[in-house]
N, CA, C and O atoms as CSV, one atom per row, in Angstrom:
chain,resi,resn,atom,element,x,y,z
A,1,CYS,N,N,-10.014,-7.568,-6.871
A,1,CYS,CA,C,-8.994,-7.174,-7.859
A,1,CYS,C,C,-9.659,-6.775,-9.201
A,1,CYS,O,O,-9.014,-6.777,-10.249
A,2,ASP,N,N,-10.998,-6.425,-9.137
A,2,ASP,CA,C,-11.719,-6.085,-10.315
A,2,ASP,C,C,-12.284,-4.721,-10.045
A,2,ASP,O,O,-13.137,-4.584,-9.168
A,3,ILE,N,N,-11.847,-3.693,-10.764
A,3,ILE,CA,C,-12.334,-2.308,-10.561
A,3,ILE,C,C,-13.811,-2.198,-10.835
A,3,ILE,O,O,-14.512,-1.491,-10.111
A,4,ALA,N,N,-14.314,-2.869,-11.854
A,4,ALA,CA,C,-15.751,-2.786,-12.093
A,4,ALA,C,C,-16.543,-3.274,-10.915
A,4,ALA,O,O,-17.540,-2.660,-10.534
A,5,ALA,N,N,-16.122,-4.354,-10.340
A,5,ALA,CA,C,-16.894,-4.893,-9.172
A,5,ALA,C,C,-16.761,-3.889,-8.004
A,5,ALA,O,O,-17.701,-3.647,-7.246
A,6,THR,N,N,-15.562,-3.330,-7.904
A,6,THR,CA,C,-15.398,-2.319,-6.794
A,6,THR,C,C,-16.313,-1.088,-6.964
A,6,THR,O,O,-16.964,-0.610,-6.035
A,7,ALA,N,N,-16.310,-0.619,-8.214
A,7,ALA,CA,C,-17.142,0.520,-8.540
A,7,ALA,C,C,-18.656,0.251,-8.265
A,7,ALA,O,O,-19.400,1.114,-7.797
A,8,ALA,N,N,-19.052,-1.012,-8.591
A,8,ALA,CA,C,-20.384,-1.385,-8.254
A,8,ALA,C,C,-20.748,-1.378,-6.823
A,8,ALA,O,O,-21.846,-0.981,-6.433
A,9,LYS,N,N,-19.759,-1.849,-5.993
A,9,LYS,CA,C,-19.894,-1.769,-4.565
A,9,LYS,C,C,-19.984,-0.360,-4.049
A,9,LYS,O,O,-20.792,-0.055,-3.172
A,10,ILE,N,N,-19.159,0.490,-4.592
A,10,ILE,CA,C,-19.225,1.937,-4.237
A,10,ILE,C,C,-20.604,2.534,-4.547
A,10,ILE,O,O,-21.178,3.252,-3.728
A,11,ARG,N,N,-21.112,2.234,-5.709
A,11,ARG,CA,C,-22.404,2.755,-6.091
A,11,ARG,C,C,-23.478,2.196,-5.189
A,11,ARG,O,O,-24.410,2.919,-4.837
A,12,ALA,N,N,-23.388,0.936,-4.800
A,12,ALA,CA,C,-24.344,0.259,-3.939
A,12,ALA,C,C,-24.418,0.898,-2.527
A,12,ALA,O,O,-25.457,0.870,-1.868
A,13,CYS,N,N,-23.293,1.463,-2.100
A,13,CYS,CA,C,-23.091,2.069,-0.800
A,13,CYS,C,C,-23.685,3.565,-0.752
A,13,CYS,O,O,-23.935,4.110,0.323
A,14,ALA,N,N,-23.877,4.145,-1.911
A,14,ALA,CA,C,-24.331,5.486,-2.051
A,14,ALA,C,C,-25.591,5.659,-1.124
A,14,ALA,O,O,-26.502,4.830,-1.124
A,15,GLY,N,N,-25.589,6.746,-0.363
A,15,GLY,CA,C,-26.706,7.069,0.428
A,15,GLY,C,C,-26.811,6.231,1.732
A,15,GLY,O,O,-27.805,6.318,2.453
A,16,THR,N,N,-25.800,5.446,2.005
A,16,THR,CA,C,-25.736,4.653,3.287
A,16,THR,C,C,-24.563,5.112,4.009
A,16,THR,O,O,-23.740,5.840,3.455
A,17,PRO,N,N,-24.423,4.692,5.337
A,17,PRO,CA,C,-23.282,5.012,6.058
A,17,PRO,C,C,-22.050,4.149,5.716
A,17,PRO,O,O,-20.965,4.397,6.242
A,18,LEU,N,N,-22.207,3.146,4.848
A,18,LEU,CA,C,-21.113,2.362,4.410
A,18,LEU,C,C,-20.170,3.000,3.518
A,18,LEU,O,O,-20.585,3.793,2.674
A,19,ARG,N,N,-18.851,2.709,3.633
A,19,ARG,CA,C,-17.821,3.246,2.708
A,19,ARG,C,C,-16.964,2.162,2.267
A,19,ARG,O,O,-16.710,1.200,2.991
A,20,VAL,N,N,-16.506,2.307,1.063
A,20,VAL,CA,C,-15.574,1.235,0.433
A,20,VAL,C,C,-14.148,1.753,0.510
A,20,VAL,O,O,-13.841,2.867,0.086
A,21,PHE,N,N,-13.270,0.890,1.076
A,21,PHE,CA,C,-11.804,1.105,1.093
A,21,PHE,C,C,-11.224,-0.017,0.302
A,21,PHE,O,O,-11.293,-1.177,0.708
A,22,ASP,N,N,-10.633,0.323,-0.860
A,22,ASP,CA,C,-10.095,-0.706,-1.692
A,22,ASP,C,C,-8.741,-1.388,-1.128
A,22,ASP,O,O,-7.865,-0.692,-0.616
A,23,ALA,N,N,-8.634,-2.640,-1.240
A,23,ALA,CA,C,-7.446,-3.312,-0.799
A,23,ALA,C,C,-6.488,-3.698,-1.841
A,23,ALA,O,O,-5.451,-4.286,-1.533
A,24,HIS,N,N,-6.791,-3.381,-3.143
A,24,HIS,CA,C,-5.998,-3.790,-4.273
A,24,HIS,C,C,-5.091,-2.648,-4.657
A,24,HIS,O,O,-5.608,-1.638,-5.134
A,25,ALA,N,N,-3.771,-2.717,-4.491
A,25,ALA,CA,C,-2.889,-1.646,-4.719
A,25,ALA,C,C,-2.906,-1.211,-6.205
A,25,ALA,O,O,-2.650,-0.047,-6.515
A,26,ALA,N,N,-3.198,-2.116,-7.079
A,26,ALA,CA,C,-3.114,-1.702,-8.504
A,26,ALA,C,C,-4.143,-0.800,-8.998
A,26,ALA,O,O,-3.974,-0.244,-10.083
A,27,HIS,N,N,-5.265,-0.584,-8.260
A,27,HIS,CA,C,-6.262,0.379,-8.687
A,27,HIS,C,C,-6.792,1.247,-7.590
A,27,HIS,O,O,-7.988,1.529,-7.518
A,28,ILE,N,N,-5.872,1.681,-6.712
A,28,ILE,CA,C,-6.277,2.617,-5.660
A,28,ILE,C,C,-6.889,3.916,-6.231
A,28,ILE,O,O,-7.951,4.382,-5.818
A,29,SER,N,N,-6.124,4.479,-7.234
A,29,SER,CA,C,-6.586,5.737,-7.838
A,29,SER,C,C,-7.921,5.629,-8.479
A,29,SER,O,O,-8.773,6.502,-8.316
A,30,ALA,N,N,-8.123,4.532,-9.232
A,30,ALA,CA,C,-9.425,4.340,-9.953
A,30,ALA,C,C,-10.537,4.174,-8.931
A,30,ALA,O,O,-11.633,4.711,-9.092
A,31,SER,N,N,-10.241,3.426,-7.880
A,31,SER,CA,C,-11.269,3.239,-6.830
A,31,SER,C,C,-11.677,4.600,-6.202
A,31,SER,O,O,-12.859,4.896,-6.026
A,32,CYS,N,N,-10.690,5.374,-5.889
A,32,CYS,CA,C,-10.967,6.668,-5.235
A,32,CYS,C,C,-11.675,7.626,-6.164
A,32,CYS,O,O,-12.529,8.409,-5.748
A,33,SER,N,N,-11.299,7.549,-7.451
A,33,SER,CA,C,-12.004,8.380,-8.478
A,33,SER,C,C,-13.470,7.867,-8.659
A,33,SER,O,O,-14.340,8.628,-9.083
A,34,ALA,N,N,-13.713,6.663,-8.356
A,34,ALA,CA,C,-15.059,6.082,-8.529
A,34,ALA,C,C,-15.970,6.413,-7.280
A,34,ALA,O,O,-17.142,6.046,-7.209
A,35,GLY,N,N,-15.329,7.130,-6.315
A,35,GLY,CA,C,-16.075,7.501,-5.081
A,35,GLY,C,C,-15.669,6.696,-3.943
A,35,GLY,O,O,-16.276,6.883,-2.889
A,36,GLY,N,N,-14.712,5.802,-3.984
A,36,GLY,CA,C,-14.275,5.111,-2.820
A,36,GLY,C,C,-13.707,5.987,-1.729
A,36,GLY,O,O,-13.168,7.066,-1.976
A,37,ALA,N,N,-13.844,5.489,-0.510
A,37,ALA,CA,C,-13.443,6.354,0.670
A,37,ALA,C,C,-11.985,6.349,0.960
A,37,ALA,O,O,-11.493,7.143,1.762
A,38,GLY,N,N,-11.266,5.426,0.290
A,38,GLY,CA,C,-9.814,5.338,0.512
A,38,GLY,C,C,-9.303,3.977,0.088
A,38,GLY,O,O,-9.880,3.301,-0.764
A,39,ALA,N,N,-8.211,3.604,0.706
A,39,ALA,CA,C,-7.575,2.282,0.343
A,39,ALA,C,C,-6.905,1.727,1.607
A,39,ALA,O,O,-6.389,2.446,2.462
A,40,SER,N,N,-6.954,0.439,1.652
A,40,SER,CA,C,-6.318,-0.258,2.728
A,40,SER,C,C,-5.557,-1.567,2.255
A,40,SER,O,O,-5.798,-2.670,2.744
A,41,PRO,N,N,-4.676,-1.361,1.321
A,41,PRO,CA,C,-3.883,-2.566,0.901
A,41,PRO,C,C,-2.809,-2.958,1.886
A,41,PRO,O,O,-2.485,-2.127,2.734
A,42,ILE,N,N,-2.241,-4.104,1.861
A,42,ILE,CA,C,-1.182,-4.478,2.762
A,42,ILE,C,C,0.049,-3.504,2.526
A,42,ILE,O,O,0.825,-3.255,3.450
A,43,LEU,N,N,0.191,-3.004,1.359
A,43,LEU,CA,C,1.184,-1.999,1.017
A,43,LEU,C,C,1.214,-0.844,2.019
A,43,LEU,O,O,2.278,-0.292,2.298
A,44,ALA,N,N,-0.032,-0.454,2.597
A,44,ALA,CA,C,-0.128,0.609,3.494
A,44,ALA,C,C,0.538,0.339,4.799
A,44,ALA,O,O,0.696,1.272,5.586
A,45,ASN,N,N,0.949,-0.885,5.097
A,45,ASN,CA,C,1.725,-1.215,6.287
A,45,ASN,C,C,3.160,-0.678,6.115
A,45,ASN,O,O,3.852,-0.424,7.101
A,46,LEU,N,N,3.585,-0.514,4.895
A,46,LEU,CA,C,5.014,-0.012,4.569
A,46,LEU,C,C,4.966,1.427,4.332
A,46,LEU,O,O,5.775,2.162,4.899
A,47,VAL,N,N,4.006,1.925,3.470
A,47,VAL,CA,C,4.056,3.336,3.021
A,47,VAL,C,C,2.627,3.921,3.168
A,47,VAL,O,O,1.998,4.299,2.179
A,48,PRO,N,N,2.148,3.984,4.383
A,48,PRO,CA,C,0.775,4.577,4.573
A,48,PRO,C,C,0.647,6.022,4.020
A,48,PRO,O,O,-0.396,6.400,3.487
A,49,ASP,N,N,1.742,6.825,4.161
A,49,ASP,CA,C,1.832,8.139,3.752
A,49,ASP,C,C,1.607,8.257,2.185
A,49,ASP,O,O,0.909,9.151,1.708
A,50,LEU,N,N,2.227,7.322,1.439
A,50,LEU,CA,C,2.137,7.353,0.008
A,50,LEU,C,C,0.760,6.858,-0.476
A,50,LEU,O,O,0.236,7.335,-1.483
A,51,VAL,N,N,0.202,5.914,0.246
A,51,VAL,CA,C,-1.126,5.448,-0.114
A,51,VAL,C,C,-2.159,6.584,0.062
A,51,VAL,O,O,-3.040,6.798,-0.771
A,52,ALA,N,N,-1.995,7.309,1.216
A,52,ALA,CA,C,-2.903,8.408,1.522
A,52,ALA,C,C,-2.708,9.559,0.469
A,52,ALA,O,O,-3.687,10.164,0.031
A,53,GLN,N,N,-1.478,9.839,0.087
A,53,GLN,CA,C,-1.235,10.796,-0.910
A,53,GLN,C,C,-1.870,10.439,-2.252
A,53,GLN,O,O,-2.430,11.304,-2.925
A,54,LEU,N,N,-1.781,9.123,-2.653
A,54,LEU,CA,C,-2.458,8.698,-3.863
A,54,LEU,C,C,-3.967,8.838,-3.845
A,54,LEU,O,O,-4.609,9.192,-4.833
A,55,CYS,N,N,-4.487,8.548,-2.693
A,55,CYS,CA,C,-5.952,8.708,-2.502
A,55,CYS,C,C,-6.431,10.137,-2.716
A,55,CYS,O,O,-7.476,10.424,-3.300
A,56,ARG,N,N,-5.531,11.050,-2.165
A,56,ARG,CA,C,-5.876,12.462,-2.243
A,56,ARG,C,C,-5.662,12.985,-3.706
A,56,ARG,O,O,-6.533,13.645,-4.274
A,57,ASP,N,N,-4.516,12.678,-4.267
A,57,ASP,CA,C,-4.068,13.307,-5.546
A,57,ASP,C,C,-4.384,12.577,-6.821
A,57,ASP,O,O,-4.602,13.204,-7.857
A,58,GLY,N,N,-4.416,11.222,-6.764
A,58,GLY,CA,C,-4.669,10.416,-7.910
A,58,GLY,C,C,-3.581,10.466,-8.966
A,58,GLY,O,O,-3.864,10.254,-10.145
A,59,ASP,N,N,-2.354,10.739,-8.579
A,59,ASP,CA,C,-1.238,10.900,-9.473
A,59,ASP,C,C,-0.950,9.535,-10.186
A,59,ASP,O,O,-0.641,8.540,-9.531
A,60,PRO,N,N,-1.056,9.522,-11.494
A,60,PRO,CA,C,-0.874,8.251,-12.207
A,60,PRO,C,C,0.537,7.655,-12.143
A,60,PRO,O,O,0.717,6.442,-12.244
A,61,GLU,N,N,1.528,8.529,-11.974
A,61,GLU,CA,C,2.889,8.020,-11.836
A,61,GLU,C,C,3.014,7.331,-10.470
A,61,GLU,O,O,3.599,6.253,-10.358
A,62,LEU,N,N,2.458,7.966,-9.443
A,62,LEU,CA,C,2.509,7.332,-8.077
A,62,LEU,C,C,1.686,6.044,-8.082
A,62,LEU,O,O,2.060,5.093,-7.396
A,63,GLN,N,N,0.616,5.978,-8.804
A,63,GLN,CA,C,-0.177,4.813,-8.868
A,63,GLN,C,C,0.586,3.676,-9.522
A,63,GLN,O,O,0.521,2.542,-9.047
A,64,ARG,N,N,1.289,3.944,-10.571
A,64,ARG,CA,C,2.212,2.831,-11.226
A,64,ARG,C,C,3.258,2.456,-10.242
A,64,ARG,O,O,3.526,1.265,-10.085
A,65,GLU,N,N,3.866,3.375,-9.570
A,65,GLU,CA,C,4.995,2.975,-8.670
A,65,GLU,C,C,4.447,2.142,-7.488
A,65,GLU,O,O,5.087,1.166,-7.094
A,66,LEU,N,N,3.259,2.509,-6.903
A,66,LEU,CA,C,2.731,1.794,-5.792
A,66,LEU,C,C,2.180,0.488,-6.210
A,66,LEU,O,O,2.207,-0.441,-5.404
A,67,ALA,N,N,1.690,0.327,-7.375
A,67,ALA,CA,C,1.278,-1.005,-7.910
A,67,ALA,C,C,2.467,-1.923,-7.913
A,67,ALA,O,O,2.384,-3.041,-7.403
A,68,ALA,N,N,3.573,-1.484,-8.472
A,68,ALA,CA,C,4.819,-2.279,-8.502
A,68,ALA,C,C,5.259,-2.588,-7.134
A,68,ALA,O,O,5.553,-3.748,-6.846
A,69,LEU,N,N,5.331,-1.601,-6.232
A,69,LEU,CA,C,5.803,-1.852,-4.878
A,69,LEU,C,C,4.788,-2.819,-4.183
A,69,LEU,O,O,5.218,-3.651,-3.385
A,70,GLY,N,N,3.472,-2.733,-4.461
A,70,GLY,CA,C,2.538,-3.600,-3.839
A,70,GLY,C,C,2.828,-5.074,-4.146
A,70,GLY,O,O,2.647,-5.935,-3.285
A,71,ALA,N,N,3.284,-5.366,-5.389
A,71,ALA,CA,C,3.621,-6.701,-5.778
A,71,ALA,C,C,4.866,-7.222,-5.003
A,71,ALA,O,O,4.957,-8.400,-4.656
A,72,LEU,N,N,5.840,-6.269,-4.745
A,72,LEU,CA,C,7.033,-6.640,-3.992
A,72,LEU,C,C,6.691,-6.880,-2.511
A,72,LEU,O,O,7.271,-7.757,-1.872
A,73,VAL,N,N,5.778,-6.121,-1.992
A,73,VAL,CA,C,5.346,-6.237,-0.579
A,73,VAL,C,C,4.756,-7.599,-0.244
A,73,VAL,O,O,4.899,-8.128,0.858
A,74,GLU,N,N,4.085,-8.134,-1.255
A,74,GLU,CA,C,3.451,-9.500,-1.085
A,74,GLU,C,C,4.482,-10.590,-0.830
A,74,GLU,O,O,4.162,-11.621,-0.238
A,75,ILE,N,N,5.726,-10.368,-1.275
A,75,ILE,CA,C,6.731,-11.376,-1.168
A,75,ILE,C,C,7.324,-11.331,0.320
A,75,ILE,O,O,7.881,-10.332,0.774
A,76,GLY,N,N,7.153,-12.454,0.984
A,76,GLY,CA,C,7.617,-12.455,2.416
A,76,GLY,C,C,6.818,-11.632,3.419
A,76,GLY,O,O,7.307,-11.264,4.487
A,77,TYR,N,N,5.546,-11.352,3.030
A,77,TYR,CA,C,4.714,-10.579,3.920
A,77,TYR,C,C,4.131,-11.511,5.011
A,77,TYR,O,O,3.687,-12.617,4.701
A,78,PRO,N,N,4.132,-11.106,6.169
A,78,PRO,CA,C,4.377,-9.750,6.768
A,78,PRO,C,C,5.832,-9.489,7.298
A,78,PRO,O,O,6.235,-8.359,7.570
A,79,ARG,N,N,6.554,-10.581,7.417
A,79,ARG,CA,C,7.897,-10.443,8.028
A,79,ARG,C,C,8.816,-9.504,7.242
A,79,ARG,O,O,9.525,-8.709,7.859
A,80,ALA,N,N,8.831,-9.559,5.959
A,80,ALA,CA,C,9.753,-8.706,5.182
A,80,ALA,C,C,9.389,-7.246,5.329
A,80,ALA,O,O,10.253,-6.373,5.398
A,81,THR,N,N,8.078,-6.997,5.376
A,81,THR,CA,C,7.584,-5.579,5.553
A,81,THR,C,C,7.973,-5.082,6.990
A,81,THR,O,O,8.347,-3.926,7.182
A,82,LYS,N,N,7.868,-5.991,7.962
A,82,LYS,CA,C,8.250,-5.518,9.347
A,82,LYS,C,C,9.749,-5.279,9.414
A,82,LYS,O,O,10.194,-4.318,10.041
A,83,GLU,N,N,10.510,-6.117,8.792
A,83,GLU,CA,C,11.958,-5.946,8.788
A,83,GLU,C,C,12.343,-4.684,8.081
A,83,GLU,O,O,13.252,-3.973,8.510
A,84,ALA,N,N,11.650,-4.394,6.981
A,84,ALA,CA,C,11.957,-3.142,6.243
A,84,ALA,C,C,11.676,-1.924,7.136
A,84,ALA,O,O,12.441,-0.959,7.124
A,85,LEU,N,N,10.553,-1.968,7.930
A,85,LEU,CA,C,10.237,-0.860,8.808
A,85,LEU,C,C,11.294,-0.718,9.901
A,85,LEU,O,O,11.684,0.392,10.263
A,86,VAL,N,N,11.751,-1.854,10.420
A,86,VAL,CA,C,12.871,-1.823,11.419
A,86,VAL,C,C,14.160,-1.160,10.739
A,86,VAL,O,O,14.799,-0.300,11.345
A,87,LEU,N,N,14.489,-1.559,9.560
A,87,LEU,CA,C,15.580,-1.032,8.797
A,87,LEU,C,C,15.476,0.436,8.582
A,87,LEU,O,O,16.481,1.147,8.583
A,88,ALA,N,N,14.200,0.931,8.388
A,88,ALA,CA,C,13.946,2.356,8.185
A,88,ALA,C,C,13.990,3.123,9.531
A,88,ALA,O,O,13.855,4.346,9.559
A,89,GLY,N,N,14.175,2.407,10.605
A,89,GLY,CA,C,14.242,3.107,11.912
A,89,GLY,C,C,13.069,3.103,12.745
A,89,GLY,O,O,13.056,3.768,13.781
A,90,LEU,N,N,12.040,2.382,12.367
A,90,LEU,CA,C,10.830,2.328,13.258
A,90,LEU,C,C,11.169,1.446,14.501
A,90,LEU,O,O,11.583,0.295,14.363
A,91,PRO,N,N,10.988,2.001,15.659
A,91,PRO,CA,C,11.314,1.207,16.951
A,91,PRO,C,C,10.341,0.077,17.232
A,91,PRO,O,O,9.449,0.248,18.064
A,92,MET,N,N,10.468,-1.056,16.586
A,92,MET,CA,C,9.619,-2.170,16.697
A,92,MET,C,C,10.436,-3.414,16.463
A,92,MET,O,O,11.614,-3.345,16.113
A,93,THR,N,N,9.790,-4.576,16.663
A,93,THR,CA,C,10.538,-5.844,16.292
A,93,THR,C,C,9.823,-6.378,15.054
A,93,THR,O,O,8.730,-5.923,14.717
A,94,ALA,N,N,10.458,-7.365,14.364
A,94,ALA,CA,C,9.943,-7.980,13.183
A,94,ALA,C,C,9.194,-9.259,13.552
A,94,ALA,O,O,8.956,-10.103,12.688
A,95,THR,N,N,8.809,-9.419,14.855
A,95,THR,CA,C,8.074,-10.594,15.313
A,95,THR,C,C,6.736,-10.597,14.682
A,95,THR,O,O,6.044,-9.583,14.592
A,96,CYS,N,N,6.362,-11.866,14.210
A,96,CYS,CA,C,5.049,-12.021,13.483
A,96,CYS,C,C,4.208,-12.974,14.299
A,96,CYS,O,O,4.792,-13.838,14.953
A,97,ARG,N,N,2.892,-12.897,14.321
A,97,ARG,CA,C,2.024,-13.806,14.833
A,97,ARG,C,C,1.833,-15.066,13.977
A,97,ARG,O,O,1.403,-16.116,14.456
A,98,VAL,N,N,2.185,-14.909,12.646
A,98,VAL,CA,C,2.082,-16.009,11.765
A,98,VAL,C,C,3.462,-16.385,11.295
A,98,VAL,O,O,4.370,-15.554,11.283
A,99,ARG,N,N,3.624,-17.618,10.910
A,99,ARG,CA,C,4.928,-18.052,10.381
A,99,ARG,C,C,5.100,-17.452,9.008
A,99,ARG,O,O,4.247,-17.569,8.129
A,100,SER,N,N,6.273,-16.786,8.855
A,100,SER,CA,C,6.519,-16.118,7.583
A,100,SER,C,C,8.054,-16.020,7.415
A,100,SER,O,O,8.793,-15.759,8.364
A,101,THR,N,N,8.485,-16.240,6.185
A,101,THR,CA,C,9.920,-15.950,5.936
A,101,THR,C,C,9.973,-14.537,5.448
A,101,THR,O,O,8.932,-13.954,5.145
A,102,ALA,N,N,11.136,-13.970,5.361
A,102,ALA,CA,C,11.345,-12.634,4.864
A,102,ALA,C,C,11.509,-12.528,3.438
A,102,ALA,O,O,11.778,-11.431,2.948
A,103,GLY,N,N,11.371,-13.594,2.694
A,103,GLY,CA,C,11.595,-13.598,1.248
A,103,GLY,C,C,12.987,-13.847,0.967
A,103,GLY,O,O,13.707,-14.352,1.828
A,104,PRO,N,N,13.425,-13.528,-0.189
A,104,PRO,CA,C,14.820,-13.762,-0.610
A,104,PRO,C,C,15.800,-12.802,0.182
A,104,PRO,O,O,15.370,-11.776,0.710
A,105,ASP,N,N,17.094,-13.159,0.245
A,105,ASP,CA,C,18.093,-12.424,0.878
A,105,ASP,C,C,18.058,-11.062,0.342
A,105,ASP,O,O,18.029,-10.854,-0.871
A,106,GLY,N,N,18.060,-10.062,1.284
A,106,GLY,CA,C,18.093,-8.664,0.963
A,106,GLY,C,C,16.726,-8.083,0.598
A,106,GLY,O,O,16.616,-6.914,0.226
A,107,HIS,N,N,15.662,-8.934,0.712
A,107,HIS,CA,C,14.355,-8.336,0.266
A,107,HIS,C,C,13.872,-7.243,1.161
A,107,HIS,O,O,13.349,-6.238,0.681
A,108,ALA,N,N,14.029,-7.405,2.443
A,108,ALA,CA,C,13.561,-6.312,3.342
A,108,ALA,C,C,14.293,-5.050,3.079
A,108,ALA,O,O,13.684,-3.980,3.099
A,109,GLN,N,N,15.613,-5.115,2.822
A,109,GLN,CA,C,16.351,-3.883,2.524
A,109,GLN,C,C,15.906,-3.256,1.235
A,109,GLN,O,O,15.884,-2.031,1.114
A,110,ARG,N,N,15.532,-4.111,0.221
A,110,ARG,CA,C,14.981,-3.656,-0.991
A,110,ARG,C,C,13.718,-2.852,-0.736
A,110,ARG,O,O,13.540,-1.752,-1.260
A,111,LEU,N,N,12.832,-3.437,0.095
A,111,LEU,CA,C,11.582,-2.717,0.417
A,111,LEU,C,C,11.822,-1.418,1.103
A,111,LEU,O,O,11.170,-0.420,0.794
A,112,ALA,N,N,12.748,-1.401,2.034
A,112,ALA,CA,C,13.062,-0.180,2.801
A,112,ALA,C,C,13.619,0.877,1.788
A,112,ALA,O,O,13.247,2.050,1.811
A,113,ASP,N,N,14.504,0.405,0.928
A,113,ASP,CA,C,15.161,1.399,-0.117
A,113,ASP,C,C,14.096,1.872,-1.037
A,113,ASP,O,O,14.061,3.057,-1.367
A,114,GLU,N,N,13.218,1.005,-1.473
A,114,GLU,CA,C,12.207,1.497,-2.469
A,114,GLU,C,C,11.174,2.478,-1.802
A,114,GLU,O,O,10.701,3.417,-2.442
A,115,ALA,N,N,10.858,2.239,-0.554
A,115,ALA,CA,C,9.983,3.198,0.200
A,115,ALA,C,C,10.618,4.490,0.310
A,115,ALA,O,O,9.967,5.515,0.104
A,116,ALA,N,N,11.914,4.518,0.639
A,116,ALA,CA,C,12.636,5.817,0.738
A,116,ALA,C,C,12.830,6.484,-0.615
A,116,ALA,O,O,12.790,7.711,-0.699
A,117,ARG,N,N,13.036,5.721,-1.663
A,117,ARG,CA,C,13.063,6.321,-3.019
A,117,ARG,C,C,11.784,7.002,-3.372
A,117,ARG,O,O,11.747,8.147,-3.822
A,118,LEU,N,N,10.718,6.243,-3.148
A,118,LEU,CA,C,9.418,6.776,-3.558
A,118,LEU,C,C,9.076,8.095,-2.709
A,118,LEU,O,O,8.576,9.080,-3.254
A,119,ARG,N,N,9.367,8.050,-1.384
A,119,ARG,CA,C,9.125,9.159,-0.572
A,119,ARG,C,C,9.902,10.416,-1.127
A,119,ARG,O,O,9.361,11.518,-1.222
A,120,ALA,N,N,11.163,10.180,-1.473
A,120,ALA,CA,C,11.946,11.335,-2.043
A,120,ALA,C,C,11.476,11.774,-3.402
A,120,ALA,O,O,11.444,12.975,-3.669
A,121,LEU,N,N,11.101,10.844,-4.289
A,121,LEU,CA,C,10.568,11.134,-5.628
A,121,LEU,C,C,9.251,11.951,-5.508
A,121,LEU,O,O,9.044,12.901,-6.262
A,122,PHE,N,N,8.375,11.578,-4.567
A,122,PHE,CA,C,7.092,12.200,-4.524
A,122,PHE,C,C,7.080,13.246,-3.425
A,122,PHE,O,O,6.021,13.792,-3.118
A,123,GLN,N,N,8.200,13.537,-2.834
A,123,GLN,CA,C,8.346,14.583,-1.786
A,123,GLN,C,C,7.429,14.382,-0.561
A,123,GLN,O,O,6.745,15.300,-0.109
A,124,VAL,N,N,7.452,13.123,-0.041
A,124,VAL,CA,C,6.637,12.890,1.152
A,124,VAL,C,C,7.536,12.681,2.282
A,124,VAL,O,O,8.419,11.825,2.227
A,125,ALA,N,N,7.345,13.464,3.361
A,125,ALA,CA,C,8.165,13.330,4.559
A,125,ALA,C,C,7.539,12.291,5.442
A,125,ALA,O,O,6.322,12.117,5.497
A,126,VAL,N,N,8.419,11.609,6.128
A,126,VAL,CA,C,7.913,10.588,7.087
A,126,VAL,C,C,7.609,11.203,8.457
A,126,VAL,O,O,7.181,10.498,9.370
């Protein structure tokens, strides 16, 4: 969760086959700007398309929105995220290999709604 440490790792990988994929949603854009190869936060389980767009474009507004959504995704993860994907129409179950609650009532729906709102706002088709 420290962009300076992440940037140092990116520099250390220069000239090697290693690549850094940041897992901290709050500084995806900064990591990519520093030469990171991409991002792999848990948020990408809900909105991989938006994470990929942020890595490509570095849009500061999308970065702010995804940082906020990233904090929400952590609540009830992974069950709430799986339930949100089911609510969004993904043909899967919300079964988890780990014990997990879905967070507060309505949380999965909130995640699904927020993902849909951001896709519409940033014009990303699923």
